N, C-alpha and C positions, 0 to 999 in steps of 0.2 A: 505493500499499498503506499509505496513510494510517490505515487503520481498526485498525490493531493496537491493543487496549485499554491504558491505561495502567495500569500495576501496580495491582493491589489491595489495599488495606491498606499503601497503599506506608511511609506513618510508621510504623503499627505492625510491621511487617517489621522496616525498617531499624533501629527501636531494639529488636526483640528479639534480632536477629544483634548488635547489640554492635558495630558493624563500626569496627575500627581500623586505622588507617593502615598500609598496606606488608602488610598480612597478607592471607592467600590465603581466596576465596571460590568456591563455586560457583553460578551460575545454571541446574538443572538443567533449566529450561523458558523458554528465554530469550525467546521470545516478541518482540515490539518492543523487546525490552529496557529497561522503566520501572524494574524494579528493579536491573538490572545499571547504569541509569545512575546511581543513587543511591547503591549502593555506591561506584562510581568516583568521584564528588563526594565521598564520605567519606573518599579515599582507601585504600579496598580493589584489590587486584589481583583480575580476576576470570577465572573459565574459564566461558565461556557455550553451553550445549549445545539443540540443539533439533534433531526430526527433520524438520522442516517447511525445504526448501531457501528457500521465499519469504520465511521469518523469518529465518533468516541471511543473506540476500542483503539484505535491508533494513539489520540492526542493521549489517553490514559496511558499506554505505552510507553510516549516519550517525553512525557513532563510528570513522571512519578514525584520526582523531586517538590516541584512545586506544588503538588497533590497533597503529599506526606505534610507539608509545612502549611496548608490551610490558606496557601495563597490563592489555588485554583481550584474552582468545585465544579464538575460534570454531572448536566442533567440531560436527558432524553425528552424530547418535546418537541412540537411545532411552536413558533415563536409566536402565531396568533394568539398562543396560551402566555404570552410572557410576563403577562402581569400574577397568574396563578402561580408559575414557575418562580420566579422572583421571589413570591413573598412563602414558598415554601424552604425557599433554601436562603432566607434573609438577607436579601437582597431587595429589600421593600420597605415603605414603613409599616409597623413601629420602628422597625431594625435600624431605620435612615435611608435618606436615598440614594440614588445612586450618580455618580458624578457624569458619566456617560456609556453610551450605549451603541453599539454600530450593528449593522444588517449588510452582510456582502451576500448580494444576493445571486450572485453568480453560481452554477455550477461546477462543480470541484473537478482536477480534472482527472482524479482517479473514477470517478461515477462514470464522466466523459467514455474515457480509455479502457474501462472494465465491459467487454462485451456482455457479460451476465446479466448486467444494469439495464441493459437496452437505450440508451439514451442517444447513440451516436448512427446515423445512418453509414457509417465509414467501417463498423464491424459487425460481424455475421453475430445476433444474438437475439432472445427471445424480447418481443414487444413488450417491454415492464414499461420502464420510466418511472416508477416508484423511486421517492426519495427516501418515504417512510416503507419499510419492506413489510409493514401491518397493515395497509392500506388495501383494502378490498377490492378496488378496480385498477387494473393495469391497462396502457394504450391498447394492448390486444383486444382487450374485452370492449372498447369504444369503436374500433376500429370492425369488430364483429356484430355488433348489435345498433349502433345506430344508425337513421335513416341516412338518404343521400342530403338532406336539408340539414340535420342534425351536424351531419359532417362538414357541408358548407360554411355553417354558422361559426365551426370550433377554428377552422380553417382560417377564415375570414376574419375573425375576431380577436384570435389570439396570434395567430400567424402573420395578418396582414397580407395573405397570400393571393396574387390576384389571377391564379389561374384555379382558384378554390374549388369551382363549381366542378369543372373540368377532373380535378384528381378525385373529388368525392365520387362524381358518376364513376370514373376507373376502378376506384375501389369495391363501390357497389357493384359493378360487372364481375371483378375478378374472383371475389369471394363466393358469388354465385357458381363459379366451377371451382375453384381450391380454395381453402383457406389462408389467410395470410396470419403467417405466424410468425416471423421473424423481421428485424428490420431489415435486411436484404432483398426479402420478399415486397414490402413496402417500397423502398428505395426504388425497384425494378418497375413497378406503376407508374411512380413520380416523375421517373427519369426522362421519358419519351415528353413529357407535356411542361415541365418546368426546370428539367435539370437538376440540379442541387435539391437535395430534401430538406435543406435547413429549416425554412419557415414552415413545414407540416409538422418535423419532427418536435419543432418548440410549440407548436401550438399545441400538441398534444401534451406533452412534458407539463404546460401549464394547466391544461384541465384536467389532467390526470392527479397533480398535488395541489390543485384550488390555489394557484400562486397569487394571484391577483386579489384575489378576496383576504390572504392570508396577509398581506402587506398593508390592505388595508384597514383591516381590523387590529393591525398589531402597533403602526402606528403612533395612534392615540394612546394607545394602554403606555407605550414606551415612553411617551411625552411626560404623562402624570408619573412615572415611578423616578423621574429626574429631580437632581434637587435644584435648588436656586444655581442658577448659571452653570447647569449640567448641558450635555453637548450632546445630540443627535445625529449620528454619522449614516450615511447611507449611500451605498455604492448599487449602481443597476447596470445590465447589461444590454437593455434593450427599451425602444422608446415607452411602450406599454407600461414598463414597470416607472420609468423616469418620469412618464406624465401623472401618476398617482403619487408618486413623492412631490413633484412640483406644487400640484393643486392642494395635497394636505400640509406642505410648509405654509403656504399662502393661507390657508385658513386657520393656522394656528397662530400665524401672523395677526390676521383680522379680527381674532378673538383677543389680541394684546397678552398672548402666552407666550411670548418671546418675539425671538429675531433672526431672520434668514441671514445664516452669516457668507453663504455663495450666493452671489446673486446670480452667476452662472456659475455649471456645474464645472469640478475640477476634473480634467481627461488627463489620460495617460501622456506621457511621455513618449516619442520615438523611443528611446533606450530602453525603456520598459518594453513596448509594443516588440523590439527587436528580440528581447529575451523569453516575454511569453507573448503570443501571436493574439492568445484569446482573450488579452488585458484590451485589445484594441478600441473597443464599444464602451468601455467602463467610463461611469460619469458618478461624481462625487459629490452630493448636495450635505449639508450641512445647516442644522439648526440649534438655536443658542434658547433655552427657557429662562424666562425672567421672574 
């Protein structure tokens, strides 16, 4: 599991959090612990949560010293429940507020490059795409049971795919002949119509994991957990996420709950993109509670 990506926009995020020694922070998307590791180096105390058991196992193995010294607490759960998880782990009032919270909404390199997880059209694997392996619905199930209209809606809404109707139609025709069971099965159907399958795979992943609704629910809860002058840092990787974050931050500001620190999102440098091509679309927005 060495392919968990390093934290994207790492320096910018740590600077945005203004990490202080012995203050509490929440990494709502732990992954391989890239951002958490930097917070710990700066003296922060971290609650790291993730829905992916593989991510938690990886961090548990590599941060044993910090865990044993009570500098790092790990919790499994979806960040939509950040308020409940924080309360259970003494990272919420009345135990005191949190100085900073980070959401890195990207899929980890480990998840993408592990064929068994089914996130990428580049590898042969089951059409799974669940970040939480306990979820009941896989991408395979959506492809199998949804109508042409429902598939079109998913591909349009979550993938902004221009060829959504043609792809939905091709899927329904193909599955009537033979079950669509693997990533390659689906990619072969899409390729003659739209070339690469990135947008369709993104749309299915978002639908399976209910990602947009999760971030919509989580941001107001995260803001309530912050102490005065606490910082909320959110990294997005596509326009659908970024629009939600921008809208929520504007809403918070209009309600006089704090101020937007990043008038425009912080983006990755060419140097970082050269090291990690998946970082090219990353955008960081920062909000400070008052």
